[in-house]
LUMMIVO-145831 format. One line per 5 residues: number of its first residue (from 1); their letters; for each residue x, y, z of C-alpha. Coordinates in nm, 4 decimals. Example, Ala and Ser with C-alpha at 12.3 -4.5 7.8 and 13.67 -1.06 7.14 Angstrom:
BEGIN
1) as) 1.2300 -0.4500 0.7800  1.3670 -0.1060 0.7140
This chain:
BEGIN
1) mnpyp) 2.1386 -1.1128 4.2268  2.0635 -0.7717 4.0840  1.7234 -0.7779 3.9022  1.7640 -0.4360 3.7398  1.9726 -0.5396 3.4324
6) arrrr) 1.7052 -0.7949 3.3365  1.4338 -0.5336 3.3828  1.6249 -0.2899 3.1655  1.6633 -0.5520 2.8937  1.2900 -0.6318 2.9030
11) naavl) 1.2080 -0.2622 2.9013  1.4396 -0.2038 2.6038  1.2872 -0.4992 2.4161  0.9291 -0.3855 2.4732  1.0183 -0.0257 2.3914
16) glsvg) 1.1898 -0.1394 2.0719  0.8857 -0.3435 1.9686  0.6557 -0.0493 2.0414  0.8669 0.1938 1.8420  0.8976 -0.0578 1.5585
21) atiig) 0.5220 -0.1091 1.5456  0.4698 0.2676 1.5429  0.7186 0.3128 1.2593  0.5521 0.0353 1.0576  0.2054 0.1876 1.1051
26) lgwlv) 0.3202 0.5386 1.0214  0.5230 0.4059 0.7305  0.2182 0.2539 0.5646  0.0208 0.5739 0.6271  0.2961 0.7851 0.4693
31) lvlat) 0.3186 0.5418 0.1773  -0.0553 0.5574 0.1125  -0.0645 0.9372 0.1347  0.2446 0.9733 -0.0830  0.0984 0.7423 -0.3492
36) liwqg) -0.2304 0.9303 -0.3386  -0.0601 1.2673 -0.3766  0.1727 1.1382 -0.6499  -0.1099 0.9888 -0.8535  -0.3821 1.2431 -0.7821
41) aggls) -0.2101 1.5810 -0.7639  -0.1342 1.5765 -1.1370  -0.5041 1.5791 -1.2182  -0.5921 1.8752 -0.9973  -0.7032 2.1730 -1.2008
46) lkift) -0.9888 2.4198 -1.2218  -1.1828 2.1984 -1.4622  -1.2107 1.9293 -1.1932  -1.4474 2.1626 -1.0079  -1.6194 2.3174 -1.3104
51) emtpp) -1.6785 2.0387 -1.5648  -1.8967 1.7277 -1.5644  -1.7750 1.3687 -1.5639  -1.6687 1.2897 -1.9207  -1.7210 0.9905 -2.1471
56) pgsdg) -1.4093 0.7775 -2.2034  -1.1423 0.9547 -2.4028  -1.2692 1.3076 -2.3314  -1.1650 1.5801 -2.0927  -1.3860 1.6562 -1.7986
61) gllnp) -1.4102 1.7049 -1.4277  -1.5957 1.5948 -1.1173  -1.8465 1.8769 -1.0736  -2.1632 1.6647 -1.0644  -2.0322 1.4040 -0.8147
66) iigsl) -1.8896 1.6771 -0.5907  -2.2221 1.8619 -0.5855  -2.4108 1.5341 -0.5393  -2.1922 1.4398 -0.2424  -2.2426 1.7834 -0.0868
71) imtgi) -2.6204 1.7617 -0.1300  -2.6587 1.4133 0.0158  -2.4096 1.4776 0.2960  -2.5856 1.8031 0.3843  -2.9278 1.6374 0.3967
76) avlig) -2.7890 1.3487 0.6021  -2.6374 1.5888 0.8548  -2.9585 1.7930 0.8740  -3.1559 1.4737 0.9448  -2.9102 1.2895 1.1671
81) tpigi) -2.7718 1.5716 1.3817  -3.0970 1.6783 1.5567  -3.1930 1.3162 1.6169  -2.8493 1.2356 1.7582  -2.8377 1.5451 1.9797
86) lagty) -3.1867 1.4855 2.1190  -3.1146 1.1177 2.1869  -2.7811 1.1988 2.3497  -2.9478 1.4693 2.5582  -3.2099 1.2266 2.6852
91) maeyg) -2.9464 0.9694 2.7743  -2.7264 1.2197 2.9595  -2.9850 1.4488 3.1188  -3.3222 1.2796 3.1586  -3.2659 0.9055 3.1513
96) ryspl) -2.9123 0.8744 3.2816  -3.0033 0.5814 3.5080  -3.2991 0.4516 3.3070  -3.3047 0.0956 3.1703  -3.4131 0.2433 2.8360
101) ttvvr) -3.0869 0.4393 2.8222  -2.8887 0.1190 2.8696  -3.0746 -0.0444 2.5809  -3.0365 0.2597 2.3551  -2.6655 0.2861 2.4344
106) findi) -2.6163 -0.0832 2.3531  -2.7998 -0.0502 2.0201  -2.6110 0.2680 1.9409  -2.2776 0.0937 1.9994  -2.3854 -0.1810 1.7600
111) llsap) -2.4759 0.0763 1.4945  -2.1394 0.2470 1.5422  -1.9551 -0.0732 1.4547  -2.1985 -0.2077 1.1941  -2.0659 -0.2295 0.8352
116) siivg) -2.2077 0.0504 0.6233  -2.3190 -0.1979 0.3575  -2.5731 -0.3322 0.6080  -2.7170 0.0175 0.6376  -2.7335 0.0400 0.2586
121) lfvye) -2.9172 -0.2930 0.2319  -3.1626 -0.1856 0.5017  -3.2466 0.1417 0.3261  -3.2726 -0.0448 -0.0036  -3.5390 -0.2694 0.1465
126) vmvyp) -3.7399 0.0026 0.3204  -3.7078 0.2838 0.0633  -3.5588 0.1916 -0.2732  -3.7524 -0.1294 -0.3343  -4.0959 0.0141 -0.2381
131) mghfs) -4.0281 0.3295 -0.4440  -3.9197 0.1231 -0.7427  -3.6086 0.3266 -0.8220  -3.2860 0.4604 -0.6773  -3.2869 0.8153 -0.5441
136) aiaga) -3.0709 1.0749 -0.3758  -3.3090 1.0983 -0.0809  -3.2566 0.7267 -0.0144  -2.8808 0.7833 -0.0234  -2.9156 1.0718 0.2211
141) aalal) -3.1280 0.8538 0.4513  -2.8597 0.5832 0.4512  -2.5920 0.8373 0.5359  -2.8139 0.9854 0.8095  -2.8348 0.6424 0.9733
146) ivvpv) -2.4548 0.6467 0.9910  -2.4484 1.0020 1.1295  -2.6939 0.9360 1.4148  -2.4887 0.6936 1.6310  -2.1749 0.9098 1.6030
151) vvrtt) -2.3614 1.2211 1.7177  -2.5451 1.0299 1.9916  -2.2216 0.8981 2.1386  -2.0316 1.2281 2.1300  -2.3290 1.4289 2.2597
156) edmll) -2.3820 1.1958 2.5557  -2.0110 1.1899 2.6403  -1.9753 1.5684 2.6215  -2.2863 1.6349 2.8305  -2.1716 1.3897 3.0963
161) lvpnt) -1.8451 1.5842 3.1243  -2.0300 1.9019 3.2252  -2.0048 1.9315 3.6071  -2.3269 1.8764 3.8003  -2.2480 2.1861 4.0062
166) lreaa) -2.3441 2.4005 3.7056  -2.6826 2.2318 3.6889  -2.7334 2.2596 4.0657  -2.6477 2.6299 4.0649  -2.9011 2.6906 3.7884
171) falgm) -3.1646 2.4883 3.9748  -3.0975 2.6995 4.2843  -3.1742 3.0109 4.0805  -3.5102 2.8654 3.9799  -3.4350 2.7885 3.6147
176) pryri) -3.6468 2.5150 3.4543  -3.4628 2.2082 3.3379  -3.5046 2.2688 2.9652  -3.3476 2.6147 2.9997  -3.0606 2.4734 3.2032
181) iaqiv) -2.9866 2.2242 2.9278  -3.0251 2.4735 2.6429  -2.8463 2.7717 2.7957  -2.5893 2.6206 3.0308  -2.5166 2.2559 2.9554
186) yraar) -2.5179 2.2920 2.5770  -2.3012 2.6021 2.6012  -2.0444 2.4223 2.8159  -2.0390 2.1191 2.5828  -2.0735 2.3095 2.2546
191) agmlt) -1.7183 2.2512 2.1286  -1.7350 1.8769 2.1924  -2.0778 1.8433 2.0324  -1.9600 2.0303 1.7235  -1.6592 1.8013 1.7126
196) gvlla) -1.8939 1.5030 1.7018  -2.0842 1.6495 1.4072  -1.7599 1.7121 1.2179  -1.6439 1.3565 1.2868  -1.9782 1.2269 1.1585
201) iaris) -1.9336 1.4276 0.8366  -1.5842 1.2871 0.7969  -1.7238 0.9381 0.8585  -1.9786 0.9553 0.5761  -1.7694 1.1536 0.3273
206) getap) -1.6054 0.8457 0.1806  -1.8888 0.5938 0.2147  -1.9480 0.4030 -0.1084  -2.1386 0.0852 -0.0188  -2.4603 0.2460 0.1142
211) llfta) -2.4782 0.4810 -0.1851  -2.4433 0.1954 -0.4347  -2.7621 0.0444 -0.2903  -2.9548 0.3705 -0.2626  -2.8489 0.6655 -0.4799
216) lnnqf) -2.6554 0.4489 -0.7281  -2.4861 0.6943 -0.9684  -2.5604 0.9373 -1.2476  -2.3267 1.0250 -1.5307  -2.5121 1.3515 -1.5912
221) wsvnl) -2.5971 1.6646 -1.3938  -2.8909 1.6084 -1.1599  -3.0119 1.7736 -0.8411  -3.3423 1.5842 -0.8392  -3.3689 1.4164 -0.4992
226) napma) -3.6140 1.1605 -0.6399  -3.3695 1.0327 -0.9014  -3.0263 0.8686 -0.8997  -2.7505 1.1162 -0.8183  -2.3764 1.1062 -0.8659
231) slptv) -2.1479 1.1115 -0.5641  -1.7728 1.1287 -0.5367  -1.7214 0.7862 -0.3704  -1.9336 0.5993 -0.6265  -1.7678 0.7780 -0.9193
236) ifqfa) -1.4262 0.6894 -0.7770  -1.5392 0.3276 -0.7464  -1.6664 0.3204 -1.1050  -1.3733 0.5046 -1.2612  -1.1059 0.3126 -1.0668
241) lspyk) -1.2390 -0.0180 -1.2035  -1.2577 0.1076 -1.5619  -0.9887 0.0288 -1.8232  -0.9650 0.3930 -1.9330  -0.6601 0.5919 -1.8217
246) dwqql) -0.8452 0.9248 -1.8121  -1.1150 0.7814 -1.5843  -0.8499 0.6248 -1.3614  -0.6776 0.9635 -1.3310  -1.0074 1.1232 -1.2290
251) awtga) -1.0511 0.8481 -0.9695  -0.7107 0.9257 -0.8181  -0.7903 1.2970 -0.8131  -1.1316 1.2365 -0.6531  -0.9725 1.0172 -0.3865
256) liiti) -0.7214 1.2937 -0.3128  -1.0020 1.5495 -0.2778  -1.1894 1.3279 -0.0307  -0.8723 1.2593 0.1668  -0.7907 1.6304 0.1945
261) avlal) -1.1487 1.7064 0.3033  -1.1508 1.4330 0.5686  -0.8087 1.5349 0.7004  -0.9228 1.8970 0.7219  -1.2384 1.7999 0.9116
266) siiar) -1.0390 1.5794 1.1489  -0.7876 1.8563 1.2196  -1.0668 2.1078 1.2830  -1.2463 1.8606 1.5097  -0.9323 1.7982 1.7156
271) alaga) -0.8606 2.1704 1.7359  -1.2127 2.2348 1.8640  -1.1915 1.9487 2.1125  -0.8650 2.0799 2.2501  -0.9593 2.4471 2.2454
276) rrpt) -1.2426 2.4239 2.4947  -1.3055 2.1380 2.7353  -1.5721 2.1315 3.0044  -1.4248 2.1984 3.3467
């Protein structure tokens, strides 16, 4: 009995299921993006980037939440990136076989998969409640806690991909270890490490839950880090739930802006990752 026809039938069935699942997944993605563009593109105009969030029934834009998101995201990246790079460097270069590295890696993996609302509740307990009020700095701290595990993971992975022969050659020339890491290993892994930072920014760009517990929101212009501050995700959340058509339109437009920004960051990150890989 020839077994090949049965194998071909099984192969065709599995291939058909795989293609069907791919089409279904891509179909939903296209549907979501198409709906977002259809609903949000109509609200795009210069005033979105130049005017403040309006009261119901008035014209306005999203200037204050856009600036608030940029401020808190920037602070979070400035706090989380050095911590993540240093931790990833220790795990890949100094404590590669240390029991501490195993523990840190395990905890880092937990933080990577932890719901962001847990991070928001934690920062609320340790910062917002003792301070007695919501603040932008608390929101930035919550976002930084989300940035750290992403940067730690990508930094460790990229440094481990750098061949040990580069380190050994530098050791043979008498270079101290810190200079080897800074001038050789970091240079070889630079594209991958930058990719990790960009992915971390994309990760926190749309976070709403931690900001609701920390920075809350602000209907007015504010760059005071010790006071509540508007952010694009929280404004989208508030406006999308409102009964006002103009606020709902601003929510669609804000969601489109975030989606475009995240897609751009993801494309840049993939381009960087593919442009230069450690060999």
